[in-house]
C-alpha positions in Angstrom: 3.5 18.5 1.9 6.0 15.6 2.1 5.1 14.9 5.7 1.4 14.9 5.0 1.5 12.0 2.5 3.6 9.8 4.7 1.9 6.8 6.4 2.2 6.4 10.2 5.2 4.0 9.9 6.9 6.3 7.4 6.4 9.3 9.6 8.0 7.5 12.5 11.0 6.6 10.3 11.2 10.3 9.2 11.1 11.5 12.8 13.9 9.1 13.7 15.9 10.4 10.8 15.4 14.0 11.8 16.3 13.3 15.4 19.5 11.6 14.4 20.5 14.4 12.0 19.6 17.4 14.1 21.1 17.7 17.6 18.8 20.6 18.4 15.7 18.4 18.1 14.8 16.1 21.0 12.3 13.4 21.8 10.2 14.8 24.6 9.1 12.3 27.3 5.5 12.1 28.5 6.5 13.4 31.9 8.1 16.4 30.3 4.8 17.9 29.2 4.4 20.1 32.2 8.0 21.3 32.0 8.6 24.7 30.4 11.7 26.6 29.6 12.0 29.8 31.6 13.8 32.1 29.2 12.2 35.6 29.0 12.3 37.7 25.9 14.1 40.5 27.7 16.8 38.2 28.9 18.1 38.0 25.3 20.1 41.0 24.0 21.1 41.4 20.5 24.5 39.9 19.9 27.1 41.3 17.7 27.8 38.8 15.0 28.1 38.8 11.3 24.5 37.8 10.4 22.4 40.8 11.5 19.1 39.3 10.1 18.9 36.6 12.7 16.6 37.1 15.6 17.3 35.1 18.7 13.9 35.6 20.3 12.3 33.1 18.0 14.6 30.4 19.2 14.0 31.0 22.9 10.3 30.4 23.2 9.0 29.2 26.6 6.7 26.7 24.9 9.1 24.2 23.3 6.6 21.3 23.6 3.9 22.1 21.0 0.4 22.6 22.4 -1.1 20.1 19.9 0.4 17.3 22.1 -1.9 18.5 24.9 -5.0 17.6 23.0 -3.8 14.5 21.2 -5.8 11.6 22.6 -3.5 9.0 24.2 -6.1 7.3 26.5 -5.8 4.0 24.6 -2.8 2.0 23.5 -2.3 2.5 19.8 0.1 -0.4 19.8 -2.9 -2.7 20.1 -4.4 -1.2 16.9 -1.7 -2.3 14.6 -2.4 -4.6 11.6 0.8 -6.3 10.7 1.7 -8.0 7.5 4.9 -9.9 8.4 7.2 -11.5 5.9 10.1 -13.9 6.3 12.7 -14.5 3.6 12.1 -13.0 0.3 11.6 -15.1 -2.9 15.2 -14.8 -4.1 16.5 -15.9 -0.7 14.2 -18.9 -0.6 15.2 -20.0 -4.1 18.9 -19.5 -3.4 18.7 -21.6 -0.3 17.3 -24.5 -2.4 19.9 -23.9 -5.1 22.7 -24.3 -2.5 21.2 -27.7 -1.5 21.7 -29.1 -5.0 25.0 -30.7 -5.8 25.8 -28.9 -9.0 29.1 -27.6 -10.4 30.2 -24.0 -10.1 29.1 -23.1 -13.6 25.6 -24.4 -13.2 25.4 -22.6 -9.8 26.3 -19.3 -11.5 23.7 -19.9 -14.2 21.1 -20.8 -11.5 21.9 -17.6 -9.5 21.4 -15.5 -12.6 18.1 -17.2 -13.5 16.8 -16.7 -10.0 17.6 -13.0 -10.2 15.4 -12.8 -13.3 12.3 -14.3 -11.6 9.7 -11.7 -10.8 7.7 -11.3 -7.6 4.9 -13.5 -9.0 7.3 -16.4 -9.6 7.6 -16.1 -13.4 10.8 -16.1 -15.4 10.1 -13.3 -17.9 13.5 -13.3 -19.6 14.1 -15.6 -22.6 16.7 -18.4 -22.1 18.5 -17.2 -25.2 18.8 -13.8 -23.7 20.0 -15.3 -20.4 22.7 -17.2 -22.3 23.8 -13.9 -23.9 23.6 -12.0 -20.7 26.0 -14.4 -18.9 28.5 -14.1 -21.7 28.6 -10.3 -21.5 28.0 -9.7 -17.8 30.0 -12.6 -16.2 32.2 -13.7 -19.1 30.5 -17.1 -18.7 30.0 -19.0 -22.0 27.0 -21.3 -21.8 24.6 -22.7 -24.3 20.8 -22.4 -24.3 20.7 -26.2 -23.5 22.8 -25.6 -20.3 20.5 -22.7 -19.3 17.4 -25.0 -19.8 19.0 -27.8 -17.7 19.5 -25.4 -14.8 16.0 -23.9 -15.3 14.5 -27.4 -15.0 16.2 -27.8 -11.6 14.9 -24.4 -10.4 11.4 -25.3 -11.6 11.5 -28.2 -9.1 11.9 -25.7 -6.2 9.2 -24.5 -3.9 6.8 -22.8 -4.2 5.5 -25.1 -7.0 5.1 -23.4 -10.3 8.0 -21.0 -9.7 10.2 -20.5 -12.8 7.4 -21.0 -15.3 7.8 -18.8 -18.3 4.1 -18.2 -18.7 0.8 -19.2 -17.1 0.5 -22.4 -19.0 3.9 -23.7 -18.0 3.5 -22.6 -14.4 0.2 -24.5 -14.1 1.6 -27.6 -15.6 4.6 -27.5 -13.3 2.2 -27.4 -10.3 0.1 -30.3 -11.6 3.2 -32.4 -12.1 4.0 -32.0 -8.4 0.6 -33.4 -7.4 -0.2 -37.1 -6.7 -0.6 -38.9 -10.0 -4.3 -39.7 -10.6 -6.6 -39.8 -13.6 -8.0 -36.2 -13.2 -4.5 -34.8 -12.8 -3.3 -36.5 -16.0 -6.3 -35.2 -17.8 -5.8 -31.7 -16.5 -2.2 -31.7 -17.8 -3.5 -32.9 -21.2 -6.1 -30.1 -21.2 -3.4 -27.5 -20.6 -0.8 -29.1 -22.9 -3.0 -29.7 -25.9 -6.0 -27.4 -25.5 -4.8 -24.4 -23.5 -6.5 -21.8 -25.8 -9.8 -23.7 -25.7 -9.5 -23.8 -21.9 -8.8 -20.1 -21.2 -11.5 -19.1 -23.6 -14.0 -21.5 -22.1 -14.7 -23.3 -25.3 -15.7 -26.4 -23.5 -17.6 -28.2 -26.3 -14.6 -27.9 -28.7 -12.3 -29.1 -25.9 -14.4 -32.2 -25.2 -14.6 -32.9 -28.9 -10.9 -32.6 -29.5 -9.9 -34.8 -26.5 -12.9 -37.1 -26.9 -14.0 -36.8 -23.3 -17.3 -36.2 -21.7 -18.5 -33.2 -19.7 -18.1 -34.9 -16.3 -14.4 -35.8 -17.0 -13.7 -32.3 -18.1 -15.4 -30.8 -15.1 -13.1 -33.0 -12.8 -10.0 -31.8 -14.7 -11.0 -28.2 -14.5 -11.7 -28.5 -10.8 -8.1 -29.6 -10.3 -6.8 -26.7 -12.4 -8.9 -24.2 -10.4 -7.1 -25.3 -7.3 -3.7 -24.1 -8.7 -2.1 -20.7 -8.1 -1.8 -18.5 -11.2 0.8 -16.5 -9.3 2.9 -19.1 -7.5 5.0 -16.7 -5.5 2.2 -14.4 -4.4 2.4 -13.5 -0.7 6.2 -13.8 -0.7 7.3 -10.1 -0.9 10.3 -9.0 -2.7 11.6 -7.5 0.5 12.0 -9.1 3.9 10.9 -6.2 6.2 7.8 -6.1 8.3 5.0 -4.1 6.7 2.4 -2.5 8.9 -1.1 -1.2 8.3 -1.8 1.1 11.2 -5.1 2.9 11.4 -4.5 6.6 11.5 -8.0 7.2 12.8 -10.5 5.3 14.9 -14.2 6.2 14.5 -16.6 5.8 17.4 -20.5 5.9 17.2 -22.5 6.2 20.4 -26.0 5.1 21.1 -27.5 8.3 19.7 -25.6 7.9 16.4 -23.2 10.7 17.4 -19.9 10.2 15.6 -16.5 11.0 17.1 -13.0 9.9 16.1 -9.5 9.9 17.5 -6.2 10.3 15.8 -3.6 7.7 16.5 -1.1 9.4 18.8 1.8 7.9 16.8 0.9 10.6 14.3 1.8 13.2 16.9 5.3 12.5 18.1 6.5 14.4 21.2 9.3 16.7 20.1 11.0 19.7 21.6 13.9 22.0 21.0 17.1 21.1 22.9 17.8 23.0 26.1 21.5 22.7 25.5 21.2 24.7 22.2 19.1 27.3 23.9 21.6 27.6 26.7 24.3 28.1 24.1 22.5 31.2 22.9 21.7 32.3 26.5 25.3 32.1 27.6 26.5 34.1 24.7 24.2 37.0 25.5 26.2 37.5 28.8 29.3 38.2 26.6 27.5 41.2 25.2 28.4 40.4 21.7 32.2 40.1 22.3 32.8 36.8 20.8 35.4 35.4 18.4 35.1 34.1 14.9 34.9 30.5 16.0 32.2 31.3 18.5 30.3 33.2 15.8 30.4 30.1 13.6 29.3 27.9 16.5 26.5 30.3 17.2 25.4 30.4 13.6 25.4 26.6 13.5 23.2 26.4 16.7 20.7 28.9 15.2 20.5 27.0 12.0 19.8 23.7 13.8 17.3 25.4 16.1 15.5 26.9 13.1 15.4 23.5 11.5 14.1 21.9 14.7 11.3 24.5 15.1 10.3 24.2 11.5 10.1 20.4 11.8 7.9 20.6 14.9 5.6 23.1 13.2 5.4 20.9 10.1 4.4 17.9 12.3 1.8 20.2 14.0 0.4 21.3 10.6 0.3 17.7 9.4 -1.8 16.7 12.4 -4.2 19.6 12.0 -4.7 18.8 8.3 -5.4 15.2 9.0 -8.0 16.1 11.6 -9.7 18.6 9.3 -9.8 16.2 6.5 -11.2 13.3 8.5 -13.8 15.6 10.1 -15.0 16.6 6.7 -15.1 13.0 5.4 -17.2 11.9 8.4 -19.5 14.9 8.0 -20.3 13.9 4.3 -20.4 10.2 4.9 -22.2 10.1 8.3 -24.8 7.6 7.2 -22.2 5.1 6.0 -20.2 5.3 9.3 -23.4 4.5 11.2 -24.8 1.7 8.9 -21.7 0.3 7.1 -23.9 -0.2 4.0 -22.1 1.0 0.9 -25.4 2.1 -0.5 -25.1 4.9 2.0 -21.8 6.1 0.6 -22.5 9.5 -1.1 -20.7 10.6 -4.2 -17.6 12.5 -3.0 -14.5 13.7 -4.9 -11.3 15.4 -3.7 -12.7 18.8 -4.6 -15.6 18.4 -2.2 -13.3 18.0 0.8 -10.8 20.6 -0.5 -13.6 23.2 -0.7 -14.9 22.2 2.7 -11.6 22.6 4.5 -10.3 25.5 2.3 -7.3 23.6 1.0 -5.8 22.6 -2.3 -7.0 19.4 -4.0 -3.4 18.3 -4.0 -3.2 18.6 -0.3 -6.3 16.4 0.2 -4.8 13.9 -2.2 -1.7 13.7 -0.1 -3.7 13.3 3.1 -5.7 10.3 1.9 -2.6 8.6 0.5 -1.6 5.6 2.7 -4.1 6.6 5.5 -6.5 4.2 7.1 -9.5 4.4 9.5 -10.7 1.8 11.9 -14.5 1.7 11.8 -17.2 -0.5 13.3 -17.2 -2.4 10.0 -13.5 -2.9 9.4 -10.3 -1.0 8.5 -10.6 1.0 5.3 -8.3 3.2 3.3 -9.5 6.8 3.2 -9.6 6.4 -0.6 -12.5 4.0 0.0 -14.8 6.9 0.7 -14.3 8.8 -2.5 -16.1 8.1 -5.8 -17.6 9.9 -8.7 -21.3 10.5 -9.0 -23.9 9.6 -11.5 -27.5 10.8 -11.9 -30.5 8.5 -11.9 -33.5 9.0 -14.2 -35.3 10.8 -11.3 -32.4 13.2 -10.9 -31.0 11.6 -7.7 -27.2 11.8 -7.5 -25.7 8.5 -6.5 -22.2 7.1 -6.0 -20.4 5.0 -8.6 -19.7 2.6 -5.7 -23.5 1.9 -5.6 -23.5 1.1 -9.3 -20.6 -1.2 -8.9 -22.3 -3.0 -6.0 -25.3 -3.7 -8.2 -23.2 -5.0 -11.0 -21.3 -7.2 -8.6 -24.6 -8.5 -7.2 -25.9 -9.3 -10.8 -22.7 -11.2 -11.7 -22.6 -13.1 -8.4 -26.1 -14.3 -8.8 -25.9 -15.1 -12.5 -26.4 -18.6 -14.0 -22.8 -19.8 -14.3 -23.7 -21.8 -17.4 -25.1 -18.7 -19.1 -23.4 -15.6 -17.6 -25.0 -12.3 -18.3 -23.1 -10.1 -20.8 -22.5 -6.3 -20.4 -25.5 -5.4 -22.5 -27.8 -7.5 -20.3 -26.3 -5.9 -17.2 -26.9 -2.4 -18.8 -30.5 -3.3 -19.4 -31.0 -4.6 -15.8 -29.5 -1.3 -14.5 -31.9 0.8 -16.7 -34.9 -1.1 -15.2 -33.6 0.0 -11.8 -33.3 3.6 -13.0 -29.6 3.7 -13.7 -29.2 5.0 -17.2 -25.6 4.3 -18.1 -23.8 3.2 -21.2 -22.7 -0.4 -21.9 -19.1 0.7 -22.2 -19.3 2.2 -18.8 -20.7 -1.1 -17.4 -17.7 -2.8 -19.0 -15.3 -0.3 -17.4 -16.7 -0.9 -13.9 -16.8 -4.6 -14.4 -13.1 -4.6 -15.4 -12.2 -2.4 -12.4 -13.8 -5.0 -10.1 -11.7 -7.8 -11.9 -14.7 -9.6 -13.4 -13.8 -11.1 -16.8 -16.2 -10.9 -19.7 -19.3 -13.2 -19.7 -17.7 -15.8 -22.0 -14.8 -16.3 -19.5 -17.1 -16.5 -16.5 -18.8 -19.6 -17.9 -18.5 -22.7 -15.8 -19.5 -26.3 -16.2 -22.2 -27.6 -13.9 -24.1 -30.8 -13.4 
């Protein structure tokens, strides 16, 4: 179960870990596929040692390279199918590099180091300066005032990326604007955020114009500058500096006759075998006809335990691959039309239970299979979770996917009049006309899941 839920990269790391910890497990080379160990069952006699329940025969199989490797498809280079998300230094390292460049005293440096450690992955300082002052007293025995903390925070807020160190969205946006070239619309944008932030976020444009005594065109120019800013100034800079990879576990192929086939990335099927040295250790001991000393018995017991662990791990890898193949086959069978067309309207309602029943496995197993697994299709790379959705019933009794409903809602919002956005009730009524009888609160839930704000917050100024 633990192996099933691992991604391809995580599986490779897990295999490396097992290889380093278990000397009885080896990485089989491609040219070893045809090699077979020649031990026969009748070559192994029962040995006289303390653990009478152990059977040597199971450790001496002549098929140490699992047969699943013989049907894994390795005709193409899986290395070329990797989708890498690479990162350089993490945010803390970037900020610390800039802190070191500032000529500040040792005390200020310690304050700055602590502040940077309190900045989250989005670039925000979520700890109050008063709390930081108190933390430094108790954790570092460094007595400093709130004023001193604020002075160092001001320095950090001048660092890149712009907006980093802001204590809330308002401050972060203002910090970014202050770094821009001074011009009229920038100054007005700062005023809008400084004096009328609540009006701005709630799209109360008429009240905003009245309070600042500006016209609609001036406000539109200011808002245009604000919309260019990054609400999460450190987004894209990961909290860790390692390389993250999205590697498709499956590749789907569709021929001219709409016949669908797929291959499993061979990196999901590592070539492993049991060590010949450990087999030989058992083989040599049979010649002694059980007359071995205590130390030799312990060595033999150790060898058996490692061989048992190695064989278990190889079988677990084997079962993982078989389960992945069964699950993907079932998904393709149910979503055949989508894999051919790429149109989400062709996605049928499908839940974990549907696949679990099809392949005769537990729902929890299917859930683990689709975790962190990706498939490369003619229309892009998708998570296996993409193909699952609840169903709804239209007025005519037809069962449809929730994804289809969401696509219609998305289309309605995308094509709405930005000066008069449609509210959830209007969307509900439009859906009913199309035969989708769903409640307004359900529309609101789907809209929120797609990260669309309420109608009032989607309102925009136009000419």
